[in-house]
N, C-alpha and C positions, 0 to 999 in steps of 0.2 A: 811219313818218314819219322822214325824215332829220333830221340835226342842224340843217341850215339851216331846214327847214320848222318844226321845233320852236321855234327861236329867234324866227322871225318871228311864229309863232302866239302865243307867250308874251308877247312884247314889245308886240304890237298888241291884246291883250285884257286884261281884268281878272285873268286867271289869274296874271300875272306877280307881282303883289303878294301874292296868296294863297300862292304857292309859296315866295317868297323873303323876304317881309317878316320872318318870325320868324328866318330865318337871318341877315339883314342886321343885326338887332338883337343877335344872339349874338356876331358878330365882324365886324371891319372887312374888307370885301372889297378885293382888290388892284386898284390902278390901274396898269396897265403903263406907259402913256405919259402923263406929266404933262399934255401939251397935247392929249390926245385929246378929240374933240368928243362932247358928251353928246347922246344921242337924247332925244326927247320923253318925259317922265315920265308914268306913269299913276298916278293917285291911287286907292288902295284903302284905305278906312278911314284909319288913321293912318300907313300905310306907303307909301313911294314908292320906286320902283326904276327904274334906268336900263337901257338895252339892254346896256351893258357888264357890269353886275351879273348880268343874266340869262345872258349868255354865259359868265361865270365859273362858273356852276353846271352847264353842259353837260358831259356825259361825252366830247364830241368836241372836237378841237382846232379852235378858231374864231378867225378874224382879220377885222378890219374894215379895208377899203381905201378910199381915195378914188378919184376917177375916173381918176387918173393911175397907179394901182397902188401908191401909197405906203401903207405900213402905218401905221395910226392906233392900233390896239389889238390885243392878242393875249391870249386868255384863259389861265388857269392851265394848262389841259391842253395848249395849244399850246406854251407855254414848256417844260413838263415833258417832252413827247414829242419835241420837235425841237430845243430849246435853241439852240446856236450856228448850226445849219443853217437856222433859220427865215427869216432875212433872205435867204439864198441861194435858198431855195425860192420865196419870194414875188417874187423878181426873175428867176426862171427864164423864158427866152423862151417856153416853152410856156404859161405862165400869162398872159403879156401877149397872146399870140396868142388865147387863149380869151377874154380880157376884151374884145377888139375885137368879139366877136359879141354882146355885151350892148348892144343899141341901143334898148331899150324894147320893141320887138316880141319880141325874145328876152330872157327874164328869167333864164334859167339855162343854164349850160354847165359843162363839166368838162375837165380835162386830166390825163393820167397820164404820168409821165416817170421816168427813172432818174438818180439822183445817184451818181456813181462815187467821189467823194472826200468825207470821209476814208474812209468805207466805203460799200459799195453799198447804196443804199436806193431802193425803188420807192415813189413818193408819188403819190397821187391828190388833186387839188384840185377841189372842187365850188364853183362861183361862182354867186351869186344877187344880182340887183338888189333892194335894199330898197324897200318901198313908200314913197311920198312922206311918209306920216305919220311914218316913222322916219328918213328920209334928211335930217334937218336938218343943215346944215353939210356939210363935204366928205366925210365918211365915209358912203358909200352902197352899198358892195358887201360882201357877206358871203362869206367863203371858209371852207369846211369841209375840213380836211386829214385824210387817211386814210393811215396807213403800211401799205403792201401788201408790205413786205419779206419777211414770213414766208411769205406765199403764193408770192412769187417764189422764195424759197429752197427751198420744198417742190418746186416744179416743176423747178428746176434740180437738186435732189438726185435726183429721180426719173430725169431724163435722164442725170445723171452715173453713177448706179448701173448703168443699162443699159450705158452706154458703157465704164466702167472695170471694174466688178465682173465683168461677163460675160467680159471679156478675162482678168482675173487669176484668176478661178475656173475657167477652162477647163482649165488644166494640172493642178491637183490633182484635179479631178473625173475627167479622163481617166485619171489614174493609179489612182484608186479603182475605177473601172469595170474597168480592166484586171486589177487584183489580185483583185477579186471573181470575175471570170470564171475566173481561174487557180485560185482556191480551190475553186470549184465544179467544176472540171475536172481538169487534170493534178495539182494539189496536194491533191486531196480526201483522199488517204490518206497524205499526207506531213506529219507533225507538225512537223518541223524547218522546212520551207518555210512552213507555216502561221504559225508564230510569227514568222518573219522578215517575211512579208508583212503580218501584222497590225500589227507595229511600224511599218512604213512607212505603212500606211493610217492609223494613229492620228496620225502626224506630219502627214500631208497634211490630215486632218480638222482638226487644231489650226491648221494654216496658214490654212485657209478661215475658221475661227472668228475668228482674229486679224484677218484682212482685214475681215470684216463688222463687228467691233467698232470698228476704226479708221475705217471708212467712216461708221458711225453717230456716232462721236465728232466727226468732221469736220463732218458735217451739223448736229449740235447747235451746234457752234461757229459755223457760218455763220448759222444761224437766230437766234442771240443777238447777232450781231455789231453790229447797229444799236441794241441796247439798252445804255445805259450802266450799268455795275454800280453798285449802291447800298450794297454792304457795305464793311467795313473789313478790310484785310489787315495782320496783325501779322507782320513779317518773321521774327522769331525763332520764332514759333509755326509758321509755314509750313515753315521750314527743318527744324525738329525733326520735323514730321510726315513730311517727305520722307525724312529719315534713318531714322525708324522703319520706313517702308514698304520701303525699299530696303536696309537694313542687312544682312538675311539673304542677299539676292541677292549683294551685294558680298562678304560673308564666304565664301559658297559658291564664289566664283570667285577667292578670294584677292586681292581688290581693296581697297585702303585707301580708305575714305570719310571725309573730314574735313568738318565743318560748323562755321562760325563766323558768328554773327549776333547783333546787338543787337535790342532790342525797339523797332522803328520802324514806325509805322503809315502806310499809304497807302490811298486808296480802291481798291476792287477786289472781285472775286469770289474768295473763298478757294479754293473747289474748283478753279476754272479755273487759278489761279496754281500750285496744287499739281500739276495735270496738266502744266503747262508745265515745271516743274522736274523732275518724274518722267521726262518724255519726254527731256529733255536728259541727265539722269544715265544713263538706260537706254541712250541712244545711246553715251555714253562707255564704259559697261560692255561693250556689244556689240562696238564697233569699235576702241577705243583699244589693246587688247592683241593686235591681229591678228598682230603679228610675234613674239609670245611674250614680250614684255617685262613686267616687273612694273608694274602700273598703279596710279596714285594719282589719285583724283578728289576735288575739293574744291568745296563750295558755300559761298560767302561773300556777305555783304551790305555794301554801302557806299553812303553818300550821294553823289549826283552831280548836278551842274547840267548840263542838256542843252538847248541852244538857248535859254538864258536862263531855263529853268524848273527849279525844284528838284525832285528826285526821289530814288528809291531804285533801286539797281541790284543785281539778283541775278546773281552771277557763278558759272558752272559751268566749272571748268578740269579738264583731264586732261593727262597726260604721254605721250599715246599717239602713234600713227603719223602723225597729222596729215592734213590734207586739201589737195590741190593747189589753188592759187589760182584756176584756171579754173572750178572747181566751185562756189566760194563764192557767187556771185551767184544761182545757180539752186537752192540747197539747199531753199528754202521752197516750191518749186513742187511741186504734188501729183504723186506717182508718179515724181519725179526721184530716181534712185539713182546713186551713184558706183560704177561698175563697174571691175573690174580692179585694185582695191587689193590689194597683196600679202597673201596669207594670209587674205583676207576674202571670204566668199561673200555674195551679195546676198540676205540672209535677210529684209530688211525690205521695205516696200512704198512707201517714199517719201512717207508720209502724216504722220508724226510732226511734222516741222517745218512742214508746211502748217497743221496744227492749231495749233501755237504762233503762227504769224503771224496767224491769224484771231482768236485769243484776245487777242493784244496790240493788234490793231487796235481791238477792242472797248474796251480799256482806255486807248486813246490813248497807248500805250506804244511803245517801240522795241526792236528785236531786232538784234543785231550778232554776227557770227561772225568771229573771226580765228584763223588757223591757220598753222602752218609744218610742212612735212614733217619727220618724225623728232623734232619737239619738242613736239607736242601741239596742243590746240585750246582756245580760250576762247570761251564764249558769254555775252553780256551781255543781260540782260532788264531794261530800264529802265521804271519806272512813275512817273508824275508824282505829287508829294506832294499837290497841290491841283488840283481841277478848275477849268477856266477859268470866269469868271462867265457865267451863262446870259444869252443875248441874247433879249430879249423883243420887240423891235421895232426898226425902223430908220427 
């Protein structure tokens, strides 16, 4: 039974009071819109329950609409799952087009569409006309919303892996096959050649492993992008963890790593913010000293107001070779790499900053790179201090 069928069944029978009467007495259920119209109440013993109260108990995102498509009520799950995007979803042209099919003879229909901003979300809306016994007042269409973004992300991940990984894996696999054939043939009795080839083979195998790990990390970031993080990030704690993780790498390459941060809290996923900063510091370690200069990398935290919103900015700076301005707009594109920089080989895959972008999209944050050739690069990771108030109806 679908969420819509369950809601209609519960509200039109005595089961509604039996299921919710004791819960309604335990706590006050939320009324999303003060002016929402009450459906007919069913009396069961001493308990009475409205359609809105029943919808608040559903595990599905449910919305009541009037005949013009105006939203009259949204249950707790709808507000939690879709938040600010709920009003946009219910005003989407595909939803109105589907509503026109509800003429009495047709009592149910559906629409599925893609919202591209602020992040890509695939949403399915199932619409059902309420029976007359429930349709007192203007609210008489029930909409059940399903977020299909994860399904869409899995399908795109599968196609992307075939398109990108097959191309990137071809070169190291070809090299491995060639060296294996050489070891089994001409170099079978040559210990020196065997050691040389085995070293190259190990490097190529590691290269494939890093590619697969980054592809998986990118896929995870895309799959979680539509889910707002519910944790709290302490800026000092995160920066300290990044320093501990990368301190030995920087020391091994004679790179100075400086961290300065106060204890400031912002909403976010701690593990993902750590991955963002680790990616940025690793990029600085990898590329900043390409011309042989002594590299200094710093990670600092500062409070910053961006577009009228207060927030915290994590800043990763280096004094390295810098990046030409024509490359800056494209650095967060997947598989985009800056070729031909002096003293630097294209050892990466162009996935690190794409991962950063998806993570910050999830956090409603901003990412900015500024750089000057010969003077270094600055990366700003801004996170809002407070989430915007959740929109429950319009």
